[in-house]
N, C-alpha and C positions, 0 to 999 in steps of 0.2 A: 232716733227713728225706730226705736224698739216696738212701738205700737202701730207703726205704719207698715205698708207693703214694702218689702225689701227688693231692690233692683236685682233682676235675674231669677227670682223665684217663680214658681208656677203661677202664683197669684198676680205677680207683676206682668207676666206674659199674657195672662187672661185679660187683664185690664187694657192692654194694648191691642188685643185681637181686633182686626178689622179697621184699625185707625191709622191714619197717615202719621208717620213719625218724622221728626226733623231730619233724620239722616236719609230719608227717602222722598222728601218733598220735591227734590229736583226731578224725580221720575214723574211726579204729578204734573209738573210744569213743562216737561219735555215735549217739543213739537218738531216736526220736520217741515220741509217746504210744502208737502202735500197734506199735512194734517197731524194727527196724533202719532207720536213715536211708538215703536215697539215696546220700549221700556215702560212707557205710561200705560199702554194697554195691558201688558203683563202684570204690572203692579196692581192695576184696578181689578184684574181677575183674582190675584192673590188676596186682595182685601175682601172681595166678595166671598171667597172660600173661607177666609178667617171668620167673617161675620156669620156665615151659615153654620160653621162647625165649632166656633169658639176656640179653635186650635191654631197655634202659630208654628210654622216650620222652624226647626233650629237654624240659627243664623251663623254666618261665617265669622270666625274670630281669628285674626292673625297675631303674630308675636307682639307687634306694636300696640294693637288693641288690648291684648291681655295685660301688657305693661300698664296701660292707662287704668284698667280695671283694678289691678293690684295696688296702684299708687294713688287712687282717687281720694281716699280718706286723708292721706298726708297732704296732698295738694290742696284739698279743701281747708284744712287747718292752716296751712301756710298762707292761703289767700285771706282767711279771716284775720290772722295776726297782722299781715302786711296792710290790709285795707281798713281794718277796724270794723268791718261789717260781718255779722253772723250770717251764715248760709242756712236757709230753711230748705230741708230736703223734702221733695214731694215725689210721689211715684210717677205721675204723668200729668201733663197740662194739655187739655183739649184745646185745639185751635178754634176760635169763634166762627170761622167761615169754612174751613176745609172739610168739616164733617159731612158736607153734602155730597162728597164723592162716594 
């Protein structure tokens, strides 16, 4: 992945600016009995600001998330060895339909 965009870098963050990510798709789908949930409305505003400015606010990382970040490469290799399938790393995959938000 040396010639690609590396996860966590400013280039990677810029690529994701204003786009719905897998970890936040639940916010896009969230509804209440009376309509759109506050989490959906807030996320849509955040996405609009990111699109307008090209900037992403720093996200929260807890100890468990950091452990996953620190051990991702080893987990990927373990998966490849066990499954016999190589993993192609890509910086971001755009959803074919969700971009309309």
